[in-house]
C-alpha positions as CSV (number, residue, x, y, z in Angstrom):
1,M,44.4,34.0,-15.5
2,T,41.2,35.4,-15.5
3,G,40.4,31.8,-16.1
4,G,42.0,30.5,-13.1
5,I,39.6,33.5,-11.1
6,L,36.8,31.5,-12.4
7,R,37.5,28.1,-11.3
8,R,37.9,28.5,-8.1
9,P,34.5,30.1,-6.9
10,V,32.8,27.3,-8.5
11,A,35.4,24.9,-7.1
12,G,34.5,25.9,-4.2
13,V,30.9,26.6,-4.4
14,L,30.6,22.7,-5.5
15,T,32.5,21.9,-2.2
16,S,30.4,23.1,-0.6
17,V,27.2,22.0,-1.9
18,V,28.5,18.2,-1.6
19,L,29.5,18.9,1.6
20,A,25.8,19.9,2.5
21,C,24.7,16.8,1.1
22,L,26.5,14.5,3.2
23,T,25.5,16.3,6.6
24,S,22.2,17.1,5.5
25,T,19.1,15.3,3.9
26,A,18.9,17.8,1.8
27,C,19.9,15.5,-1.5
28,S,19.0,12.6,-0.5
29,G,15.7,12.4,0.1
30,A,13.3,10.0,0.9
31,R,15.4,7.0,-0.4
32,S,18.1,7.6,2.6
33,E,14.8,5.5,5.0
34,D,15.1,2.4,5.2
35,T,12.5,0.4,2.9
36,L,11.5,-1.2,6.1
37,E,10.5,2.5,8.5
38,R,8.6,3.4,5.4
39,V,6.5,1.0,5.0
40,R,5.7,-0.1,8.6
41,A,4.3,3.9,8.7
42,A,2.9,3.4,5.5
43,G,0.7,0.1,7.1
44,S,1.1,-1.4,3.4
45,L,3.8,-3.5,1.7
46,R,3.2,-2.6,-2.3
47,V,4.4,-5.9,-4.0
48,A,5.0,-6.5,-7.9
49,L,4.0,-9.7,-9.4
50,T,3.0,-10.6,-12.8
51,Q,-0.6,-11.8,-12.1
52,A,-0.2,-14.3,-15.0
53,N,2.3,-16.7,-14.0
54,P,-0.1,-19.6,-12.4
55,P,1.3,-21.3,-9.8
56,W,3.6,-18.8,-8.8
57,N,1.4,-16.0,-9.2
58,F,-2.0,-14.8,-10.9
59,L,-5.5,-13.3,-11.0
60,D,-9.2,-15.9,-10.1
61,S,-12.1,-15.5,-11.8
62,G,-13.2,-12.8,-9.1
63,N,-9.8,-10.4,-10.3
64,R,-8.1,-11.3,-6.6
65,P,-4.0,-12.3,-6.9
66,M,-3.6,-16.2,-6.3
67,G,-0.7,-18.5,-5.9
68,Y,2.6,-19.5,-4.4
69,D,4.0,-15.7,-4.4
70,V,0.9,-14.3,-3.3
71,D,0.8,-17.1,-0.3
72,I,4.4,-16.2,0.3
73,A,3.6,-12.1,0.8
74,R,0.9,-12.2,3.0
75,E,3.0,-14.4,5.2
76,V,5.8,-12.2,4.9
77,A,4.0,-8.6,5.1
78,R,2.4,-10.5,8.8
79,R,5.7,-11.3,9.9
80,T,7.4,-8.0,9.2
81,D,4.5,-6.1,10.8
82,I,3.3,-5.0,7.9
83,G,-0.2,-3.8,8.0
84,R,-1.4,-5.0,4.4
85,V,-0.3,-5.9,1.1
86,E,-0.8,-4.2,-2.3
87,F,-0.6,-5.7,-5.3
88,I,0.7,-4.3,-8.5
89,G,0.7,-6.0,-11.8
90,S,4.1,-5.3,-13.9
91,D,6.4,-7.6,-15.7
92,F,9.8,-9.4,-15.7
93,A,11.4,-6.5,-18.1
94,S,10.4,-3.8,-15.8
95,F,10.6,-5.1,-12.4
96,V,14.7,-4.0,-11.4
97,G,13.0,-0.3,-13.5
98,G,10.1,-0.1,-10.6
99,I,11.7,-0.7,-8.1
100,R,14.9,1.7,-8.6
101,A,11.6,4.2,-9.5
102,D,9.9,3.3,-6.3
103,R,6.5,2.1,-8.4
104,F,7.1,-0.8,-5.7
105,D,8.5,-2.1,-2.6
106,I,9.5,-5.6,-3.4
107,V,9.0,-8.2,-6.3
108,I,7.6,-11.2,-5.1
109,S,7.3,-13.1,-8.7
110,G,9.4,-16.1,-9.6
111,Q,12.4,-13.8,-9.8
112,T,15.9,-15.3,-11.0
113,V,18.7,-14.2,-8.8
114,T,21.6,-12.7,-11.6
115,A,24.5,-10.7,-11.0
116,A,23.3,-8.3,-13.3
117,R,20.0,-7.7,-11.3
118,S,21.6,-7.4,-8.3
119,E,24.3,-5.1,-9.6
120,Q,20.6,-2.6,-9.2
121,V,19.3,-4.1,-6.7
122,D,19.4,-6.3,-3.4
123,F,18.0,-10.0,-2.8
124,S,16.4,-12.0,0.0
125,R,17.3,-15.0,0.7
126,P,16.1,-18.0,-1.3
127,Y,12.2,-18.7,-1.6
128,G,11.7,-20.9,-4.0
129,V,13.9,-23.1,-6.7
130,N,12.5,-23.1,-10.5
131,P,12.9,-26.2,-12.6
132,V,13.0,-24.8,-16.6
133,A,12.3,-27.6,-19.4
134,V,11.4,-27.5,-22.8
135,F,7.8,-27.9,-23.4
136,V,6.7,-29.2,-27.1
137,R,3.4,-29.7,-28.9
138,T,2.2,-33.0,-27.5
139,G,3.0,-36.1,-30.1
140,E,6.0,-34.2,-31.2
141,T,8.8,-36.7,-32.0
142,A,11.7,-33.9,-33.5
143,I,12.6,-32.3,-30.5
144,G,13.5,-34.4,-27.7
145,G,15.4,-31.7,-25.7
146,L,17.8,-29.0,-25.5
147,A,19.9,-30.2,-28.3
148,D,16.9,-30.4,-30.9
149,L,16.1,-26.7,-30.5
150,A,19.3,-24.8,-33.1
151,G,17.2,-22.7,-35.2
152,K,14.1,-23.1,-33.9
153,R,11.0,-21.1,-33.1
154,I,11.7,-21.1,-29.3
155,A,8.5,-18.9,-27.2
156,V,9.7,-17.4,-24.1
157,S,9.0,-14.6,-21.4
158,E,10.8,-11.2,-22.3
159,G,12.9,-10.3,-19.1
160,T,13.6,-13.7,-17.5
161,V,17.1,-16.4,-17.6
162,Q,15.1,-18.4,-20.1
163,A,15.0,-15.7,-22.9
164,D,19.0,-14.9,-22.0
165,F,19.2,-18.5,-22.2
166,A,17.7,-19.0,-25.7
167,R,19.4,-16.1,-27.4
168,T,22.6,-17.2,-25.9
169,R,22.8,-20.8,-25.4
170,I,20.9,-21.6,-28.5
171,P,22.3,-21.6,-32.1
172,G,20.2,-20.0,-34.5
173,A,17.2,-19.9,-32.5
174,D,14.0,-17.7,-33.3
175,V,13.5,-15.8,-30.2
176,R,10.2,-15.1,-29.5
177,T,9.2,-13.4,-26.7
178,Y,6.2,-12.9,-24.8
179,R,4.6,-11.0,-21.4
180,N,4.3,-14.5,-20.1
181,A,4.2,-17.8,-20.2
182,T,0.5,-18.5,-20.5
183,L,0.8,-16.5,-24.0
184,G,3.8,-18.6,-25.2
185,L,2.6,-21.7,-24.1
186,T,-0.4,-20.5,-26.0
187,D,0.9,-19.9,-29.3
188,L,3.1,-23.1,-28.8
189,S,-0.1,-25.6,-28.9
190,R,-1.5,-23.8,-31.5
191,G,2.3,-24.3,-33.6
192,R,3.2,-20.6,-34.0
193,A,6.5,-21.4,-31.7
194,D,8.8,-25.1,-32.0
195,A,9.1,-24.9,-28.3
196,A,9.4,-23.0,-25.4
197,L,11.4,-22.6,-22.5
198,V,9.4,-22.4,-19.6
199,S,9.0,-23.5,-15.7
200,R,8.3,-26.7,-15.2
201,F,6.2,-26.1,-12.7
202,Q,4.0,-24.0,-14.2
203,G,3.8,-25.7,-18.0
204,V,2.7,-28.2,-16.5
205,Y,-0.3,-26.3,-14.3
206,L,-1.2,-24.2,-17.1
207,A,-1.6,-27.1,-19.6
208,A,-4.0,-28.6,-17.1
209,R,-5.5,-25.6,-16.6
210,N,-6.2,-24.0,-19.8
211,G,-6.6,-27.4,-22.0
212,L,-3.3,-26.6,-23.7
213,T,-1.5,-29.3,-25.7
214,V,2.0,-29.4,-24.8
215,T,4.4,-31.2,-22.5
216,P,7.5,-31.0,-21.2
217,V,10.7,-33.3,-22.9
218,G,14.0,-33.9,-22.1
219,P,15.9,-33.6,-18.6
220,V,15.3,-30.0,-17.2
221,L,17.9,-27.3,-18.4
222,R,18.9,-26.0,-15.0
223,R,17.2,-25.0,-11.6
224,Y,17.3,-21.3,-11.0
225,V,17.2,-20.3,-7.6
226,L,14.3,-17.2,-7.0
227,A,14.4,-15.2,-4.3
228,M,12.6,-11.0,-3.5
229,S,14.1,-8.1,-4.8
230,F,14.0,-4.6,-3.9
231,R,15.9,-1.2,-3.5
232,K,19.8,-1.0,-2.1
233,G,20.6,0.2,1.3
234,S,17.8,-1.5,3.0
235,P,19.8,-3.3,5.8
236,A,16.6,-3.6,8.3
237,F,14.2,-4.2,5.8
238,K,16.4,-7.1,4.2
239,R,17.2,-8.5,7.7
240,A,13.1,-8.4,8.5
241,V,12.7,-10.2,4.7
242,D,15.4,-12.9,5.6
243,G,14.2,-13.7,9.1
244,A,10.5,-14.0,7.8
245,V,11.7,-16.9,4.9
246,G,13.6,-18.4,7.2
247,D,10.8,-19.0,9.8
248,M,8.8,-20.3,7.1
249,I,11.1,-22.3,6.5
250,G,11.6,-23.8,10.3
251,D,8.1,-23.8,11.0
252,G,6.6,-25.7,7.9
253,T,4.7,-23.0,6.5
254,L,6.9,-22.6,2.9
255,S,6.1,-26.2,2.6
256,A,2.6,-26.1,3.2
257,I,2.2,-23.3,0.6
258,S,4.6,-25.0,-1.7
259,R,2.9,-28.3,-1.6
260,R,-0.5,-26.7,-2.2
261,W,0.8,-25.0,-5.4
262,L,3.8,-26.5,-6.8
263,G,1.9,-30.3,-6.9
264,G,3.1,-31.7,-3.6
265,V,6.8,-30.5,-4.0
266,D,7.9,-29.7,-0.6
267,M,10.1,-26.3,-1.5
268,A,11.6,-26.2,1.9
269,A,13.4,-29.4,1.6
270,E,14.1,-28.2,-1.7
271,L,16.2,-24.8,-0.5
272,R,17.9,-27.0,2.1
273,G,19.6,-28.8,-0.9
274,L,21.0,-26.1,-2.4
275,P,24.8,-25.6,-2.3
276,A,26.1,-23.2,0.3
277,D,26.4,-20.4,-2.2
278,Q,23.1,-20.4,-3.2
279,A,21.3,-20.6,-0.1
280,G,21.6,-17.2,1.3
């Protein structure tokens, strides 16, 4: 009898608290505000990127962010009426957590859309396509593609789809993770790994830029769709970002940016060639 008497008031209190939360902003706080409203009020878009994955994004000799993602980010901010861009260094393993913890507003860093990530963050329409290839040391003849990687030392960037691919699709692989592709390819060139799974654009760029004796072999493993991620519950922000990307594809801006950074590739044409269920 006493237990029943105690439970009814507690239930009533809990019900009152829930109703109060539903009818006020007391329990939702700033997260109830659409990201677009907040960043426009702040006058700044906080963009996360690795800062170490050229030609997608990197720091130049003056420590200034450069690359495909950087040019895209500035265009998105301009086209969504956000005053300036603040670039924040992070890594693939921390992007989703950083969005959820409000350390940045959006990730524009060659991030692949996956079902697991989509459960925690929202994605924009695609702004890039990333062909991933097997890289080996120049002159290597024992590895000609995916079929030759079983049991080998495979370099990948931690938190990427390439890391998941190596762990789940290559039998007996000794998967070696790095903070970014530059470090992984450098170790490959020094013989500390047998192969690396890297964006073909990126691997070729890094080999030429840093004098690394590595080269792609075999066919492209997979073409991954890249999009921008941000916190859930911001439909106005998503519409604005999607609109900006769509306009960049339509007016030639995205083509010009990709030709500059991705070896002459027309990324707008690549995106137009995506299947309907991937095009966004």
